C-alpha positions in Angstrom: 125.5 85.6 172.8 122.0 85.8 174.2 118.7 85.5 172.4 118.1 89.3 172.8 121.3 90.5 171.2 121.9 88.4 168.1 122.0 91.2 165.6 121.8 94.5 167.5 118.6 95.3 165.6 115.6 94.8 168.0 113.2 93.7 165.3 115.6 91.3 163.7 116.3 89.9 167.2 112.6 89.4 167.8 112.2 87.8 164.4 115.0 85.4 165.1 113.5 84.6 168.5 110.1 83.7 167.0 111.7 81.4 164.4 113.9 79.9 167.1 110.9 79.0 169.1 108.7 77.8 166.3 111.2 76.4 163.8 109.4 77.8 160.9 107.0 80.7 160.4 105.2 82.2 157.4 105.6 85.8 156.4 102.0 86.7 157.3 102.4 85.4 160.9 105.7 87.3 161.3 104.2 90.5 160.0 101.3 90.3 162.4 103.4 89.5 165.4 106.0 92.2 164.6 103.4 94.7 163.6 105.0 95.5 160.3 104.2 95.0 156.6 104.9 91.7 154.8 107.3 93.6 152.5 109.3 94.6 155.6 109.4 91.0 156.8 110.6 89.8 153.4 113.4 92.4 153.5 114.4 91.3 157.0 114.4 87.6 156.0 116.5 88.3 153.0 119.0 90.2 155.0 119.1 87.6 157.8 119.4 84.8 155.3 122.4 86.5 153.7 124.0 86.6 157.2 123.3 82.9 157.6 120.9 83.5 160.5 117.7 82.1 159.0 116.8 79.7 156.2 114.5 81.2 153.5 111.6 79.2 152.3 108.8 80.0 149.9 106.4 82.2 151.9 108.4 82.1 155.1 111.6 81.4 157.0 113.0 78.6 159.2 115.9 78.0 161.5 119.3 78.1 159.8 121.3 74.9 159.9 124.2 76.8 161.4 126.0 77.6 164.6 123.3 80.2 165.4 121.0 77.4 166.4 123.1 77.0 169.6 121.8 80.4 170.7 118.4 78.8 170.9 119.6 75.6 172.6 118.5 76.6 176.1 115.0 77.3 174.9 114.8 74.2 172.7 116.1 72.0 175.5 113.6 73.2 178.1 112.0 70.1 179.5 108.4 71.1 180.0 106.1 69.0 182.1 104.0 68.3 179.0 106.9 66.7 177.2 107.8 64.6 180.3 104.3 63.3 180.6 104.2 62.4 176.9 107.6 60.7 177.1 106.5 58.6 180.1 103.4 57.5 178.3 105.4 56.4 175.3 107.9 54.5 177.5 105.0 52.7 179.2 103.7 51.7 175.8 107.0 50.0 174.7 107.5 46.5 176.1 110.9 45.1 177.2 112.7 43.2 174.4 111.7 45.5 171.6 113.7 46.9 168.7 113.1 50.7 168.6 114.0 53.4 166.1 114.3 56.9 167.7 114.6 60.1 165.6 116.0 63.5 166.4 114.5 66.1 168.8 114.1 67.4 172.4 110.8 65.4 172.9 112.3 62.1 171.9 115.3 62.8 174.1 112.8 62.9 177.0 111.5 59.5 175.8 115.1 58.2 175.9 115.3 59.2 179.6 112.0 57.6 180.3 113.2 54.3 178.7 116.2 53.9 180.9 114.5 51.4 183.3 113.5 49.0 180.5 115.3 45.7 179.8 116.8 44.3 176.6 116.0 47.0 174.1 117.8 47.3 170.8 117.8 50.9 169.8 118.7 52.4 166.4 118.9 56.2 166.5 120.4 58.8 164.2 120.7 61.2 167.2 123.9 61.3 169.2 122.1 63.0 172.1 119.7 60.1 172.3 122.5 57.6 172.0 124.4 59.4 174.8 121.5 59.0 177.1 120.9 55.3 176.4 124.3 53.7 175.8 125.1 53.6 179.5 122.4 51.1 180.2 124.2 47.7 179.9 120.9 45.9 179.1 120.5 48.0 175.9 122.1 47.5 172.5 122.4 51.0 171.0 123.3 51.5 167.3 124.0 54.6 165.4 124.6 55.1 161.6 127.5 56.8 159.9 126.9 60.0 158.2 127.1 63.8 158.5 126.7 65.2 162.1 124.5 68.2 162.6 126.1 70.7 165.1 122.8 72.2 166.3 120.9 69.0 167.3 123.3 66.0 167.3 121.5 64.5 164.3 123.2 62.1 161.9 122.0 62.5 158.3 123.0 61.6 154.7 122.7 58.6 152.3 124.8 56.3 154.5 122.5 57.0 157.5 119.4 56.3 155.5 120.9 53.1 154.1 121.9 51.9 157.5 118.4 52.4 158.9 116.9 50.6 155.9 118.7 47.5 157.0 116.5 47.0 160.1 112.8 46.4 160.8 111.8 47.9 164.1 108.9 47.0 166.4 108.4 50.7 167.3 109.4 54.1 165.9 109.5 56.9 168.4 109.4 60.2 166.6 108.2 63.8 166.9 107.4 66.2 164.1 107.7 69.9 163.4 103.9 70.3 162.7 100.7 68.3 162.0 98.6 69.9 159.4 94.8 69.9 159.5 94.7 67.3 156.8 96.9 65.0 158.8 100.2 65.7 156.9 103.3 65.3 159.1 105.7 68.1 158.5 109.4 68.7 159.4 111.7 71.7 159.1 114.7 70.1 157.5 114.7 68.2 154.2 118.0 66.5 155.1 116.6 65.0 158.3 113.3 64.1 156.7 114.9 61.3 154.6 116.0 59.2 157.6 112.7 59.8 159.3 110.7 58.6 156.3 112.9 55.5 156.0 112.3 54.7 159.7 108.6 55.1 159.2 108.7 52.7 156.3 110.6 50.1 158.3 108.6 50.2 161.5 105.7 47.9 162.6 104.3 50.6 164.9 104.8 54.3 164.7 104.5 56.2 168.0 104.1 60.0 167.4 105.0 62.5 170.2 103.3 65.8 169.6 102.4 68.4 172.2 99.6 70.9 171.4 101.9 73.4 169.8 102.4 71.0 166.9 98.7 71.5 165.8 99.4 75.2 165.2 103.0 75.2 163.9 104.2 75.5 160.3 106.9 73.5 158.6 108.0 73.0 155.1 108.8 69.3 154.4 106.2 66.5 154.4 107.4 63.2 155.8 104.1 61.3 155.9 100.6 61.3 157.3 98.9 60.6 160.6 97.1 57.7 158.9 100.4 55.8 159.1 100.6 56.2 162.9 99.8 53.6 165.4 99.4 56.0 168.4 99.5 59.8 168.9 100.8 60.9 172.3 99.7 64.4 173.1 98.8 66.7 176.0 95.7 68.1 174.3 93.2 66.5 171.9 93.4 67.9 168.4 90.7 70.0 166.7 87.6 68.2 165.3 88.9 67.7 161.7 92.2 66.2 162.6 90.5 64.2 165.4 88.2 62.7 162.8 91.1 61.7 160.5 92.8 59.9 163.5 89.6 58.1 164.4 88.8 57.1 160.8 92.3 55.5 160.5 92.1 53.8 163.9 95.0 55.8 165.3 95.0 55.5 169.1 95.1 58.8 170.9 96.9 58.8 174.2 96.4 62.0 176.2 99.2 62.5 178.7 99.1 65.6 180.9 101.4 66.6 183.8 98.6 65.9 186.3 98.3 62.2 185.1 
């Protein structure tokens, strides 16, 4: 099944492709990009939601937590040069001997690769993909919680996962987000994954946020925190003036990492 033939309806396929790329989009954005009315987009979303292909939200739609997400896996897993540069900058920031929380996502998977040359890290992650990258290093102690396994991204969620994480205090949290709002709100797509991420944030001495420039313009539905809680933002482009001011006012370090660095 390819991205261009999910439904047999070209507009529905295009809509699914947009949501697959962005994780969440509002109705107005979709209507403009598809060149149709908002009423048409609402009907399309309702129909695709009934088929289990998207998740309906107030005012928009997001990726469905279903096997359909695997159709977007190739695109999600594309390792852009920007993500690699951000990942290397984060790895350089973390000293040997640290205890590190790592969340779910393709960017933090890149961080996991970049950490492989470190020594004596204790890593607690609720992502099996991250654990699979790191456990082969004999100098690491890699720990994963019990819980419910998500088929589309290897994430482990649920009350037992949250409780396990709460038993630790990490030196660093490495996390990405679905979007950063102009007021500094950190947003995620999935309410079930948000609980573990929020607990990791509360139990970390330093929060290292990986966010390429697309996160400044994306939309997501679930708030997990604010940039004011972050120690350092690792990005490939500086944010717009309003968000930049919030970061400066809260003494958040901004680390600009680009492929040319």
